N, C-alpha and C positions, 0 to 999 in steps of 0.2 A: 909022422910028426906033423902036428897041426900048428900053423902060424896064426896068431890072432893079430889081425891088422886093425888098428884104431887111429884116432887122431892124436897127433902130438900136441903138446901144450902150445907150441908156436902156431900151429895151424888153427887151433881153437881161438887163440887171441886174434889172429888175422880175420877169421870169420866174424868174431864179435865186433871188431873194428869196422868191417864192411857193413855189417848190420846196423851199427850205430850211425854211420854216415847216411845210410838209406833212411833211417828213422828221423834223423835231423832234417834231411831234405823234405821228407813227408810232412813233418810238423811245421816247417817254414812255409810250405805250400798251403797247409791248412790255415795257418794264421793269416796269410795273405788273402785267402778265399774269404775268411770271416771279415777281414777289413773291407774288402771290396763289396761284400754283401751288405755290411752295415752302411757303407757309403751310398749304395743304391737305395737302401731303405730311407736314409736321411734325405736323399734327393727327392724321393717320392713324397715324403712328409713335407718338404719345402714347397713342392708343387701344390700340395693340398692346402698349406697355409696361405699361399698367394690366392688360390681360388676361393677359399673361405672368406678372406677379407674382401676380395673383389665382389663376390656375390653379396656380401653384407652391405658394402657401401653402395652398390647399385640398387639394393632393395629399399633402403631407407629414404624418406623424403628429403629434399634439398635442405629445408630449414631445420631438420632434425640434427644436422651436423654442426650448426652454428658457425659463426665466424672464427677463424683461427685465433687461439689465445696463446700467449707466450711467443716462442719463436715461430716465425712464419716466413715463407719465401716472398711475402709481400705481393705487390701487384705484378702479375705476369702478363706477358704478351705471347700469344700463340699464333703462329702463321699457318693458316689452313693449307696453303699451297705446298709448303714444305713439310707439314706435319711436325713442326718443331716449336718448342716453347722456351722462353728465355730462361726459366729456372733450370732447364736441363743443361745449361752451359756454365753453371756455377760450380767450381771445384776448388774450394778454399784450402784444402789440405794437399792438393797437387798429386793425388794418387791415381788419377785417371778415371775415377768414378765420380759422376756428378753428385754433389751433396744431396740432391733430391732423392737419390737411391743409396746413399752411403751412411751406414749407421755409426761409423767411427771417424774421428778426426785424426788422421795420420794413416800410416800403413796398416791396413786391416789385419794382416797376418800377425802383427804384434799383439793383438788383443785376445789370442787364444786363452791365455791364463787369466784374463780379466774381461770376459765377454759382456759384463754388465756395465762397463765403462763407456757408455754410448755418447754420441755427440749431442750438443745442446740443441741442434736444429730439428731433432725428432719431435713430432707432434705426439705420437704414441710409440712407446718402445718397451723393452723389458723392464725398465726402471720407472716408466710413467704409465700407471695402470688405470687412469681415469680420463674420460673425455667429459667435458662439462655439460654438453647439450645432447648427448645421445645415451640411449640405454646401452651401456657397455657390457657386453656379455662374452665377447671373444677373448680367448687367451692370447697372450703375446709370446708364449713359449709352447712349443710342442715337443714332448719328450719321448724318447725310446728307452728301452731297458738298457741299463748300464751307464746311466748319466750322460747319454748322448742327447743333446738338445738342439732343436731348430728354433731360432729366434725370429720374431717378426717385428716390423716397425712401420709407422706411417709418417709421411710428411704431407704438408698441405700448402697450396698456393692459391691466392685469390686471383681470378682472371678478370681483368678490367678492360674497359674501352679506353680509347685515347683520352677521353675526358675524365676518366677515373671512376666511372660507374661500374659496379660489380655485375658481371654477366655470367659468372660461373666459378667453380672451384676445381682445382686439380689435386688429386690425391696420389702420392707415390707410395706404393706398397712394396716393401722389400722383405724377403725371407732369406736367412743365411744360416750357415753352420760351419764348423771347422772340421775338415775331413779327417776321419779316423785313419786314413792311409798315410798322409804326410802332414796333417795339422794345418793345412792351408785353408784360407777363407774361400768359401764358395757361396754364391748368391744367385737369386732370381728376383727380378723386379717387374712391376707392372704399373701402368698409369691408368687412372680412372678420371675422366673429366665429366663433371655434372654441370649442365646448364641451369642457370637461375630461371625459375618459372616466370 
């Protein structure tokens, strides 16, 4: 007499349940990997945006950028001994980011759903696409596949002597994005100072 040994329905259901948990864990890990990979690509793009703008502003003649129009950080004082400038101490919205490098007025994490609602103090930003005195060819948005965008903005301050004479200009370059991992604001900024010839 031959006994056919097989799986019972209960054993089959338990095996399917175990397999389902393993697959859910695998998919959750895959989704996290995709998010971290996208975040790394956006950080690389943010670095590129800052370098592009830095190179561009360094390459153009001083007079090609003209005097700041609209909002400006006005006359700035820069102390060479401490490498600090007065405009880096202004934080009107109290978020801990100096306005010179801050594209939003208020908590920046609140702007994920409205990233184009930038602050009035930007000289160039996603919503301001022209500069009056330079040949403006740089994009203010860098995009990846899947509607992931890295934004860039510029601020400008005129550096003056104690008597009020212009001796240079300072440009704040900021690039930012909202992380695909947790939606939080991430940024990188740079400062370019050009002396008046």
